[in-house]
C-alpha beads as a LAMMPS data file, in Angstrom:
LAMMPS data file: protein, C-alpha beads

176 atoms
175 bonds

1 atom types
1 bond types

-500.0 500.0 xlo xhi
-500.0 500.0 ylo yhi
-500.0 500.0 zlo zhi

Masses

1 110.0

Atoms # bond

1 1 1 -491.801 -64.154 -372.744
2 1 1 -492.714 -66.097 -369.724
3 1 1 -489.283 -68.062 -369.589
4 1 1 -487.454 -64.698 -369.463
5 1 1 -489.606 -63.294 -366.558
6 1 1 -488.798 -66.429 -364.643
7 1 1 -485.204 -66.127 -365.450
8 1 1 -485.074 -62.437 -364.275
9 1 1 -486.849 -63.425 -361.076
10 1 1 -484.230 -66.055 -360.335
11 1 1 -481.305 -63.731 -361.016
12 1 1 -483.072 -60.942 -358.884
13 1 1 -483.397 -63.624 -355.872
14 1 1 -479.875 -64.760 -356.291
15 1 1 -478.493 -61.002 -356.447
16 1 1 -480.629 -60.081 -353.446
17 1 1 -479.339 -62.963 -351.456
18 1 1 -475.990 -62.144 -352.194
19 1 1 -476.269 -58.544 -350.886
20 1 1 -478.119 -59.657 -347.785
21 1 1 -475.968 -62.569 -346.555
22 1 1 -472.346 -61.898 -346.751
23 1 1 -469.651 -63.885 -345.029
24 1 1 -465.931 -62.645 -344.059
25 1 1 -463.010 -63.798 -342.515
26 1 1 -461.186 -61.360 -340.161
27 1 1 -458.159 -62.626 -338.422
28 1 1 -459.340 -66.213 -337.970
29 1 1 -462.758 -65.170 -336.956
30 1 1 -465.665 -65.949 -339.202
31 1 1 -468.689 -63.720 -339.201
32 1 1 -471.956 -63.815 -340.921
33 1 1 -473.716 -60.584 -341.570
34 1 1 -477.483 -60.731 -342.377
35 1 1 -477.670 -56.769 -342.627
36 1 1 -475.557 -53.935 -341.804
37 1 1 -477.159 -53.992 -338.460
38 1 1 -476.593 -57.465 -337.101
39 1 1 -473.261 -59.471 -336.846
40 1 1 -472.998 -62.697 -335.357
41 1 1 -469.601 -64.200 -334.235
42 1 1 -469.623 -68.074 -335.315
43 1 1 -466.133 -68.841 -334.281
44 1 1 -463.526 -67.624 -332.110
45 1 1 -460.673 -70.017 -332.885
46 1 1 -457.548 -69.051 -334.601
47 1 1 -456.641 -71.152 -337.561
48 1 1 -453.691 -73.578 -337.137
49 1 1 -450.316 -72.899 -338.451
50 1 1 -449.542 -74.119 -341.907
51 1 1 -448.447 -77.742 -342.047
52 1 1 -444.862 -78.463 -341.393
53 1 1 -442.803 -78.516 -344.585
54 1 1 -441.950 -82.076 -345.969
55 1 1 -438.348 -81.775 -344.395
56 1 1 -439.770 -81.482 -341.041
57 1 1 -439.672 -84.649 -339.013
58 1 1 -443.271 -85.485 -337.802
59 1 1 -442.064 -86.809 -334.610
60 1 1 -440.757 -83.440 -333.355
61 1 1 -443.227 -82.015 -330.678
62 1 1 -443.738 -78.142 -331.337
63 1 1 -443.408 -75.575 -328.670
64 1 1 -444.501 -72.080 -328.481
65 1 1 -442.366 -69.085 -327.902
66 1 1 -440.444 -68.871 -324.571
67 1 1 -441.920 -67.123 -321.825
68 1 1 -439.932 -63.964 -321.166
69 1 1 -441.488 -62.216 -318.029
70 1 1 -440.487 -62.890 -314.508
71 1 1 -443.164 -63.973 -312.109
72 1 1 -443.937 -61.743 -309.073
73 1 1 -444.966 -63.365 -305.634
74 1 1 -448.489 -62.490 -306.397
75 1 1 -448.531 -64.238 -309.671
76 1 1 -447.078 -67.303 -308.229
77 1 1 -449.669 -67.277 -305.134
78 1 1 -452.442 -66.943 -307.651
79 1 1 -451.061 -69.861 -309.852
80 1 1 -450.769 -72.003 -306.813
81 1 1 -454.421 -71.221 -305.907
82 1 1 -455.781 -72.085 -309.406
83 1 1 -453.700 -75.535 -309.142
84 1 1 -455.143 -76.403 -305.716
85 1 1 -458.734 -75.717 -306.930
86 1 1 -457.837 -77.981 -310.218
87 1 1 -458.336 -75.185 -312.645
88 1 1 -456.981 -75.851 -316.189
89 1 1 -456.057 -73.533 -319.079
90 1 1 -456.609 -75.308 -322.434
91 1 1 -454.539 -73.801 -325.264
92 1 1 -452.278 -74.580 -328.430
93 1 1 -448.574 -73.829 -328.723
94 1 1 -449.205 -71.534 -331.855
95 1 1 -451.793 -69.465 -330.459
96 1 1 -450.635 -65.838 -329.644
97 1 1 -453.406 -65.363 -327.057
98 1 1 -452.218 -68.264 -325.212
99 1 1 -448.728 -66.837 -325.182
100 1 1 -450.134 -63.335 -323.932
101 1 1 -451.867 -65.354 -321.080
102 1 1 -448.506 -67.058 -320.120
103 1 1 -446.699 -63.851 -320.232
104 1 1 -449.089 -62.447 -317.665
105 1 1 -448.233 -65.260 -315.069
106 1 1 -444.734 -65.036 -316.100
107 1 1 -442.457 -68.431 -316.556
108 1 1 -442.337 -69.472 -312.885
109 1 1 -445.778 -69.189 -312.080
110 1 1 -447.120 -70.541 -315.509
111 1 1 -445.210 -74.057 -314.602
112 1 1 -447.313 -74.278 -311.409
113 1 1 -450.653 -74.362 -313.568
114 1 1 -452.397 -77.022 -315.257
115 1 1 -451.816 -76.470 -318.788
116 1 1 -453.512 -78.655 -321.561
117 1 1 -451.959 -78.649 -325.114
118 1 1 -454.882 -79.316 -327.457
119 1 1 -452.774 -79.285 -330.819
120 1 1 -451.602 -82.826 -331.345
121 1 1 -448.431 -81.640 -332.774
122 1 1 -447.554 -79.637 -329.597
123 1 1 -445.360 -80.843 -326.692
124 1 1 -447.010 -83.015 -324.297
125 1 1 -450.336 -82.770 -326.366
126 1 1 -453.500 -84.133 -324.780
127 1 1 -456.009 -83.360 -327.471
128 1 1 -458.541 -86.189 -326.392
129 1 1 -458.882 -84.033 -323.000
130 1 1 -459.507 -80.879 -325.292
131 1 1 -462.288 -82.819 -327.245
132 1 1 -463.965 -84.152 -324.097
133 1 1 -464.250 -80.691 -322.772
134 1 1 -465.569 -79.383 -325.978
135 1 1 -462.957 -76.708 -326.397
136 1 1 -463.552 -74.605 -329.467
137 1 1 -461.260 -71.484 -328.895
138 1 1 -457.991 -70.780 -327.259
139 1 1 -456.887 -70.068 -324.393
140 1 1 -460.061 -71.477 -322.692
141 1 1 -460.090 -71.758 -318.757
142 1 1 -462.063 -74.273 -316.677
143 1 1 -462.464 -73.019 -313.200
144 1 1 -464.938 -74.889 -310.828
145 1 1 -466.674 -76.507 -313.637
146 1 1 -467.463 -73.263 -315.933
147 1 1 -465.598 -72.375 -318.971
148 1 1 -464.254 -68.980 -319.810
149 1 1 -462.926 -68.201 -323.433
150 1 1 -460.052 -65.846 -324.230
151 1 1 -457.094 -64.274 -322.606
152 1 1 -458.074 -63.376 -318.983
153 1 1 -456.697 -60.600 -316.730
154 1 1 -455.059 -61.999 -313.580
155 1 1 -457.750 -59.939 -311.763
156 1 1 -460.574 -61.624 -313.589
157 1 1 -459.021 -65.100 -312.899
158 1 1 -458.658 -64.292 -309.256
159 1 1 -462.358 -63.225 -309.030
160 1 1 -463.496 -66.173 -310.979
161 1 1 -461.633 -68.577 -308.764
162 1 1 -462.437 -66.954 -305.306
163 1 1 -458.655 -66.132 -304.866
164 1 1 -458.283 -64.162 -301.529
165 1 1 -454.686 -63.422 -301.630
166 1 1 -453.081 -60.005 -302.691
167 1 1 -453.641 -58.920 -306.021
168 1 1 -450.768 -56.368 -306.633
169 1 1 -450.095 -58.156 -309.854
170 1 1 -446.889 -56.942 -311.526
171 1 1 -446.914 -56.620 -315.282
172 1 1 -449.732 -56.315 -317.660
173 1 1 -448.678 -57.750 -321.238
174 1 1 -450.337 -56.011 -324.158
175 1 1 -452.523 -58.193 -326.512
176 1 1 -450.735 -59.780 -329.480

Bonds

1 1 1 2
2 1 2 3
3 1 3 4
4 1 4 5
5 1 5 6
6 1 6 7
7 1 7 8
8 1 8 9
9 1 9 10
10 1 10 11
11 1 11 12
12 1 12 13
13 1 13 14
14 1 14 15
15 1 15 16
16 1 16 17
17 1 17 18
18 1 18 19
19 1 19 20
20 1 20 21
21 1 21 22
22 1 22 23
23 1 23 24
24 1 24 25
25 1 25 26
26 1 26 27
27 1 27 28
28 1 28 29
29 1 29 30
30 1 30 31
31 1 31 32
32 1 32 33
33 1 33 34
34 1 34 35
35 1 35 36
36 1 36 37
37 1 37 38
38 1 38 39
39 1 39 40
40 1 40 41
41 1 41 42
42 1 42 43
43 1 43 44
44 1 44 45
45 1 45 46
46 1 46 47
47 1 47 48
48 1 48 49
49 1 49 50
50 1 50 51
51 1 51 52
52 1 52 53
53 1 53 54
54 1 54 55
55 1 55 56
56 1 56 57
57 1 57 58
58 1 58 59
59 1 59 60
60 1 60 61
61 1 61 62
62 1 62 63
63 1 63 64
64 1 64 65
65 1 65 66
66 1 66 67
67 1 67 68
68 1 68 69
69 1 69 70
70 1 70 71
71 1 71 72
72 1 72 73
73 1 73 74
74 1 74 75
75 1 75 76
76 1 76 77
77 1 77 78
78 1 78 79
79 1 79 80
80 1 80 81
81 1 81 82
82 1 82 83
83 1 83 84
84 1 84 85
85 1 85 86
86 1 86 87
87 1 87 88
88 1 88 89
89 1 89 90
90 1 90 91
91 1 91 92
92 1 92 93
93 1 93 94
94 1 94 95
95 1 95 96
96 1 96 97
97 1 97 98
98 1 98 99
99 1 99 100
100 1 100 101
101 1 101 102
102 1 102 103
103 1 103 104
104 1 104 105
105 1 105 106
106 1 106 107
107 1 107 108
108 1 108 109
109 1 109 110
110 1 110 111
111 1 111 112
112 1 112 113
113 1 113 114
114 1 114 115
115 1 115 116
116 1 116 117
117 1 117 118
118 1 118 119
119 1 119 120
120 1 120 121
121 1 121 122
122 1 122 123
123 1 123 124
124 1 124 125
125 1 125 126
126 1 126 127
127 1 127 128
128 1 128 129
129 1 129 130
130 1 130 131
131 1 131 132
132 1 132 133
133 1 133 134
134 1 134 135
135 1 135 136
136 1 136 137
137 1 137 138
138 1 138 139
139 1 139 140
140 1 140 141
141 1 141 142
142 1 142 143
143 1 143 144
144 1 144 145
145 1 145 146
146 1 146 147
147 1 147 148
148 1 148 149
149 1 149 150
150 1 150 151
151 1 151 152
152 1 152 153
153 1 153 154
154 1 154 155
155 1 155 156
156 1 156 157
157 1 157 158
158 1 158 159
159 1 159 160
160 1 160 161
161 1 161 162
162 1 162 163
163 1 163 164
164 1 164 165
165 1 165 166
166 1 166 167
167 1 167 168
168 1 168 169
169 1 169 170
170 1 170 171
171 1 171 172
172 1 172 173
173 1 173 174
174 1 174 175
175 1 175 176
């Protein structure tokens, strides 16, 4: 009789724990929920793309989609300012949010920025710099010694960097 009470208590504890602590993956973001009222994001990284097929050559450096937008003079001026103050964008070729950030600048302005590819399979990859900077999510911006995670509006980058030029930025690209 005593043994069955212990077993029932153990089963009750396990079931209660299972109800109170749940984990779910939603679009690459892992969340642990201790109750219906509190949710804590533990990671903001996107999962890497699937491994290349065995037919693919491992020596081929991967590139993200081509930047389709044209840069306006304000985007080019902001990019030049960010370059002057040594701001850096860390990203990965497969990251859709990184591509959105690139589209906000446009192809001409983005080439003026310091972009650091974190995925070792990417073109001109510098994963050691990403590791040294403790980059955990993409895109990440380093501006004046501080880090900012996620796609940033050009207006916010202008504010964070102390940009004094005109801010009539052309296009605003929707999130992926």
